[in-house]
FIMI-906182 format. One line per 3 residues: number of its first residue (from 1); for each residue x, y, z of C-alpha. Coordinates in Angstrom, 3 decimals, padded with zeros to 6 digits, m for minus. Layout:
NUM	X/Y/Z; ...
end
This chain:
1	m119.312/068.218/m008.570; m118.631/070.591/m005.737; m118.133/074.246/m006.630
4	m115.422/076.010/m004.849; m115.304/079.768/m004.041; m111.743/081.694/m003.701
7	m112.862/085.000/m004.320; m111.657/087.812/m001.597; m114.550/087.479/000.819
10	m114.248/083.649/001.416; m110.422/084.165/002.709; m109.251/084.699/006.064
13	m105.984/086.612/007.444; m102.724/084.882/006.763; m101.591/084.700/010.494
16	m097.495/083.222/011.284; m094.909/083.077/008.221; m094.014/086.981/009.250
19	m097.492/087.894/006.701; m098.635/091.023/006.340; m101.486/091.753/004.004
22	m102.316/088.275/003.245; m105.123/086.219/003.121; m105.658/082.189/002.864
25	m108.311/079.606/001.981; m107.840/075.974/001.611; m109.465/074.786/m001.587
28	m108.936/070.994/m001.672; m106.947/068.287/m000.032; m105.337/065.301/m002.508
31	m104.562/061.613/m001.045; m101.390/061.301/001.127; m100.095/065.003/001.922
34	m101.213/067.373/m001.228; m102.996/070.245/m000.671; m104.332/072.944/m003.018
37	m105.247/076.699/m001.742; m105.754/080.400/m002.797; m103.536/083.115/m001.626
40	m104.762/086.875/m001.962; m102.253/089.273/m001.069; m103.164/093.289/m001.191
43	m100.928/096.008/m002.214; m097.188/095.717/m000.477; m098.135/092.491/000.996
46	m095.479/090.335/002.607; m094.846/086.408/003.708; m091.040/086.780/005.359
49	m090.972/083.145/005.596; m093.408/080.308/004.228; m094.082/077.102/004.979
52	m091.190/074.704/004.275; m093.045/071.775/005.085; m093.838/070.968/001.534
55	m092.735/071.248/m002.022; m094.776/073.797/m003.402; m096.138/075.476/m006.990
58	m096.945/079.007/m006.473; m099.161/079.718/m009.668; m100.145/083.484/m010.219
61	m103.413/084.118/m011.596; m103.872/087.901/m011.023; m101.392/090.617/m010.224
64	m097.392/089.992/m009.763; m095.127/088.713/m006.691; m091.681/089.343/m006.124
67	m090.030/086.151/m005.178; m086.812/086.286/m003.026; m084.973/082.840/m003.341
70	m081.382/082.290/m004.962; m082.292/085.304/m007.045; m085.226/088.326/m006.873
73	m087.531/087.249/m009.615; m090.923/089.323/m010.734; m093.813/086.590/m011.415
76	m096.612/087.814/m013.352; m100.003/086.553/m013.643; m099.617/083.500/m016.036
79	m096.476/082.670/m014.253; m095.218/080.512/m011.478; m092.890/078.751/m009.432
82	m091.783/075.407/m008.142; m089.666/075.084/m004.949; m088.598/072.038/m003.267
85	m089.606/070.932/000.245; m087.402/072.875/002.627; m086.174/075.370/000.178
88	m086.103/079.062/001.566; m087.777/081.510/m000.180; m089.713/085.000/000.677
91	m092.473/086.799/m001.066; m094.064/090.124/m001.552; m096.650/092.089/m003.826
94	m096.669/095.708/m004.513; m099.208/095.761/m006.809; m101.073/092.686/m005.201
97	m102.037/089.360/m006.459; m104.124/086.236/m006.684; m101.819/082.821/m006.426
100	m102.900/079.491/m006.260; m100.900/077.565/m004.392; m100.522/073.504/m004.938
103	m098.020/071.785/m001.776; m097.276/067.867/m002.040; m094.245/065.827/m000.518
106	m092.295/066.446/m003.717; m093.468/068.378/m006.760; m091.405/068.099/m010.601
109	m092.247/070.914/m012.778; m092.775/069.307/m016.323; m090.141/070.494/m018.745
112	m093.117/072.102/m021.215; m093.722/074.570/m018.661; m090.600/075.627/m017.654
115	m089.634/079.033/m018.806; m086.980/078.887/m021.540; m085.747/081.802/m024.082
118	m086.924/079.624/m026.850; m090.585/078.705/m025.277; m091.156/082.430/m024.354
121	m089.531/084.720/m026.855; m092.653/086.961/m028.196; m094.841/085.661/m025.409
124	m096.706/089.002/m023.650; m098.133/088.924/m020.309; m102.088/089.857/m019.569
127	m100.264/092.531/m017.825; m098.455/093.932/m020.860; m099.481/096.768/m023.252
130	m098.760/095.623/m026.560; m098.421/098.360/m029.234; m100.088/097.623/m032.806
end
């Protein structure tokens, strides 16, 4: 076993991609062209044109990001989105966020993970305030 560390202090500033307020750390590479990395986004961070050389899954583990692609959508902790290779998108984070990134030649979301009204009805996010 090898322990990996993806706290803020382990990351480096992300340069390029029209990025401001973003820090990045590669975590693992798979056989072929598969990569796992982590990104820390400061309050007000922006990435204007992320790399589109791979399909990518962005998994928010803390905070919130706003993704603009075909539409503009907020992605909270516990949520993610999957982009095809060459699919254009941008992202911002007003409150800040920690995002795990999975990249591969092709990614297909499992039907059980796709958000549908039936699957998410009544669910709450860790950031939601639940009144009892």
